[in-house]
C-alpha positions as CSV (number, residue, x, y, z in Angstrom):
1,M,95.7,115.5,94.7
2,V,94.2,118.0,96.7
3,N,90.5,119.5,96.8
4,E,90.2,123.0,97.6
5,A,89.9,122.1,101.5
6,G,93.3,120.9,101.6
7,V,94.8,123.8,99.7
8,A,93.2,126.4,102.4
9,L,94.4,123.7,105.2
10,I,98.0,124.3,103.1
11,L,97.7,128.0,102.9
12,F,96.6,129.1,106.0
13,S,98.0,126.8,108.2
14,S,101.5,127.1,109.9
15,L,104.1,124.5,109.3
16,R,104.4,123.7,112.8
17,Y,100.1,123.0,113.2
18,L,100.8,120.8,109.7
19,E,103.3,118.7,111.4
20,G,101.5,118.3,114.5
21,L,98.5,117.3,112.6
22,R,100.7,114.9,110.4
23,N,101.6,113.4,113.7
24,R,98.3,113.0,115.4
25,I,97.1,111.6,112.4
26,T,99.9,108.7,112.0
27,A,99.0,108.2,115.6
28,L,95.4,107.5,115.1
29,R,96.5,105.3,112.0
30,I,98.5,102.8,114.2
31,F,95.8,102.7,116.8
32,A,93.4,102.2,114.6
33,K,95.3,99.8,112.5
34,D,94.1,96.5,113.9
35,I,90.6,97.1,114.6
36,P,88.8,96.3,111.6
37,D,90.5,93.2,111.8
38,A,89.3,92.5,115.0
39,S,85.9,93.8,114.7
40,H,85.7,91.3,111.6
41,D,86.9,88.5,113.7
42,E,84.2,89.3,116.5
43,G,81.3,90.0,114.3
44,R,80.8,93.2,115.4
45,D,80.0,94.5,112.2
46,Q,76.9,92.8,111.7
47,V,75.5,94.4,115.6
48,L,76.3,97.9,114.0
49,R,74.4,98.0,110.8
50,S,71.1,99.5,110.6
51,R,68.5,100.0,108.8
52,Q,69.0,104.3,108.8
53,W,72.3,104.7,108.8
54,G,73.4,101.1,106.8
55,R,77.2,100.4,107.3
56,Q,78.1,103.6,108.5
57,N,79.1,102.5,111.7
58,T,81.2,99.7,110.6
59,S,84.6,98.9,109.9
60,E,83.8,98.4,106.5
61,N,82.8,102.5,106.4
62,W,86.3,103.1,108.0
63,E,88.5,100.9,105.4
64,N,86.8,102.4,102.5
65,N,86.5,106.1,103.6
66,A,88.7,107.1,106.8
67,G,91.5,105.0,106.6
68,H,92.2,106.0,103.2
69,F,92.0,109.1,103.6
70,L,94.1,109.1,106.6
71,V,96.8,107.3,104.3
72,I,96.4,110.4,101.3
73,F,97.1,112.7,104.0
74,S,99.9,111.3,105.8
75,V,101.4,110.9,102.3
76,Q,101.7,114.0,101.2
């Protein structure tokens, strides 16, 4: 399912731009694939949690939000 921003991106972008964006997103996914596991193993998430921001700076936030979005974008 594509939201309004996704529709606008598709309608007002060239195919060349969208293909380049997809390639950059794929490269980011490959780069970041093992980082959340390493963060869990090393205990970095505990250090990054804060009262003000909660879990926003943690690998858990990446897995629940950014990572999921990138997978969806890459598939479509």
